[in-house]
C-alpha positions in Angstrom: 0.7 11.8 17.2 2.8 10.5 20.0 5.0 7.5 19.3 3.1 5.4 21.7 -0.1 5.8 19.6 1.5 4.8 16.3 1.2 1.2 15.4 4.3 -0.9 15.6 5.6 -2.5 12.3 4.0 -5.9 13.1 0.6 -4.4 13.8 1.0 -2.2 10.7 1.8 -5.1 8.4 -1.1 -7.1 9.8 -3.5 -4.2 8.9 -2.1 -3.9 5.4 -2.6 -7.7 4.9 -6.3 -7.2 5.6 -6.6 -5.0 2.5 -8.2 -6.6 -0.5 -5.7 -5.3 -3.1 -6.4 -7.6 -6.1 -4.7 -6.0 -9.1 -7.3 -7.6 -11.4 -10.2 -6.0 -9.5 -11.8 -3.4 -11.8 -13.0 -1.3 -8.9 -9.5 -1.2 -7.5 -8.1 -0.2 -11.0 -10.7 2.5 -11.2 -9.8 3.8 -7.8 -6.2 4.4 -8.8 -7.2 5.8 -12.3 -6.5 9.4 -11.4 -2.8 8.6 -10.8 -2.4 6.2 -13.7 -4.2 8.5 -16.2 -2.1 11.5 -15.1 1.2 9.5 -15.4 0.2 8.2 -18.9 -0.7 11.8 -19.9 2.5 13.3 -18.6 5.1 10.5 -19.4 5.9 7.9 -21.9 6.8 4.2 -21.5 10.5 5.1 -21.8 10.5 7.2 -18.6 11.4 5.6 -15.3 8.9 5.5 -12.5 8.6 4.3 -8.9 5.5 2.9 -7.2 6.4 4.0 -3.7 4.4 2.1 -1.1 3.2 -0.3 -3.6 1.7 -2.6 -1.0 0.3 -6.1 -1.3 -1.3 -5.4 -4.7 0.7 -3.0 -6.8 -2.2 -2.1 -9.1 -0.5 1.1 -10.4 2.5 -0.9 -11.5 0.3 -3.5 -13.1 -1.7 -0.9 -15.1 1.4 0.9 -16.2 3.2 -2.3 -17.0 0.2 -3.3 -19.1 0.9 -0.1 -21.2 4.6 -1.0 -21.4 5.7 1.6 -18.8 8.9 1.0 -16.8 8.0 1.3 -13.2 9.6 -0.3 -10.1 7.9 -1.2 -6.8 9.1 -0.2 -3.4 7.4 -0.9 -0.1 9.1 -1.4 3.2 6.9 -4.3 4.0 6.1 -6.0 0.7 8.7 -4.9 -1.9 11.6 -4.0 0.4 14.3 -3.3 -2.2 16.4 -0.5 -0.7 18.6 -0.4 -3.7 15.8 1.3 -5.6 16.2 4.3 -3.2 19.6 5.0 -4.8 18.1 5.8 -8.2 16.5 8.9 -9.7 13.0 8.7 -11.2 11.0 10.7 -13.8 7.9 10.2 -11.7 6.9 8.6 -8.4 3.4 7.3 -7.5 2.3 7.3 -3.9 -1.3 6.0 -3.8 -2.8 6.0 -0.3 0.7 6.1 1.2 1.5 9.6 2.6 -1.0 9.3 5.4 1.0 6.3 6.7 4.3 8.3 7.1 5.4 8.1 10.7 8.0 10.8 9.9 6.7 12.9 7.0 9.7 15.2 7.0 12.1 12.3 6.4 9.8 10.7 3.8 9.3 13.9 1.8 13.0 14.6 1.8 13.6 11.1 0.5 10.9 11.4 -2.2 12.1 14.8 -3.4 15.7 13.4 -3.6 14.5 10.4 -5.7 13.1 12.7 -8.4 14.9 13.9 -11.4 14.8 17.7 -11.9 11.3 18.7 -13.2 9.9 15.2 -12.3 6.5 14.8 -10.6 5.3 13.2 -7.4 1.7 11.8 -7.7 0.0 11.3 -4.4 -3.5 10.2 -3.6 -4.9 10.8 -0.1 -8.1 12.1 1.4 -7.6 15.7 2.5 -9.3 17.0 5.6 -11.1 20.3 5.6 -13.2 22.2 8.1 -16.4 21.1 6.4 -15.8 17.6 7.6 -17.0 16.6 11.0 -13.9 15.0 12.3 -15.4 12.5 14.8 -17.4 11.0 12.0 -14.7 11.0 9.3 -14.0 7.5 8.2 -10.5 8.2 7.1 -9.1 8.8 10.5 -10.4 5.4 11.8 -7.6 3.4 10.1 -5.0 2.9 12.8 -2.3 3.1 10.2 -3.3 6.6 9.1 -1.0 8.5 11.4 -0.8 11.8 9.5 -3.7 13.7 8.1 -3.3 16.4 5.4 -5.1 19.6 4.6 -4.7 21.8 1.6 -2.6 24.1 3.7 -0.3 21.2 4.6 0.1 20.4 0.9 1.1 24.0 0.2 3.6 23.8 3.1 5.1 20.7 1.7 5.5 22.3 -1.7 7.4 25.3 -0.2 9.4 23.3 2.4 10.7 20.7 0.0 11.3 23.0 -3.0 8.6 21.8 -5.4 7.9 24.3 -8.2 4.2 23.8 -8.1 1.4 21.6 -6.7 -2.1 20.9 -8.0 -4.9 19.3 -6.1 -7.7 17.6 -7.9 -10.0 15.9 -5.4 -7.9 13.1 -3.9 -5.0 13.5 -6.4 -2.1 15.8 -5.4 0.7 16.3 -7.9 3.9 18.0 -6.8 6.1 19.2 -9.7 9.9 19.4 -9.4 
């Protein structure tokens, strides 16, 4: 996507503020359940996590905090704490975030560098495949969705950034260090 087609930061933030991200909303909690369940299955409350792109309603952090997990929130618009990007994490959650990356190469390098060895990166996004009629696909209509992923793209990311494995389960993509 050409730079002139990408939303500027002000337009992007306005769009994010339109989201109804109430952390107490059961439907919202159920939506992120694939990530929160996977993290609680793979890690304990003593492990350190990062909710990368936490947004206006950091529901993943809320759910994990409710289970005594130690997770920090980072978001360039709503939780802009760059000091968190100097740490290493046992796991990182990116729920509905990677499709917003204006520079996926830069962001995946950052995410990989933030992970401890053998750590996991949990991403949720809607993957495109050839069975989808692109002109009618709802996911591409969000002006802040500037990068669309396919299964092949996910495999490329695994190889390029040195992840040992990747699993795809519907919308949940888990990269292992």
